[in-house]
Steps between C-alpha positions, in 0.01 A plus 500: 500500500596361161157353428148628490202279563196560287178342613233432246154356539348327202142626475382235254635209700394543866616150596854586395546749786797734512813464292840646573747615240852617580648775291869570520590863539745622239811568709829525322756241599789682669855380496658447840461801727805668644549631851540848353156478335341389826660785696393747230140374526512530880610864465135569413374367835476762770441486871171695512601673822838610360521633142806288420530167316557185700832455317628848597382442855723192512212264571598242234750260655522223241367405156532149357388401153465134415432335165162576354511859629402405853607778734542503876552826683608553859406842626443683822284787613599817682332373818362162608165662573463650153133466413572535129731197477253270323415770248866578428581129457203459266608798290854361483364164384288662230783725378721197443221300335442796267850461356455130426551302819287186519496455875609752761555429868546806721629414846502765773807455722622686807865397505688722467266764639450790261659832597532837322864427410365255239344779293653619177645851476203596281256388771690692765493812288130463425421458870735777608729267694867598485 
């Protein structure tokens, strides 16, 4: 999403057809991302069915950052049949791109299976689980 395409039609020169011009979006160049920054960004992504971040739910299993701020994330969902999985993964991808990642790959994994023991103490408290 770093470029916009602007299409222009020259009115005075009908034989010229359509021309395309690429305009770079002004996006600040970010130094290498850290795992802490990625986790902090993911704290703003919530499971819409549970008012708790995907980090506090324990859904983020692994974060890898390679050169050029390319990020891969392995995460799970609370259940394999979660109908919101694609939306949650998309929100996670966008949250990490918003902090300067160039490419983000979010992989949904099922091993190990998620269980409530993976939640943070804050998530347990918020959900009333002792």
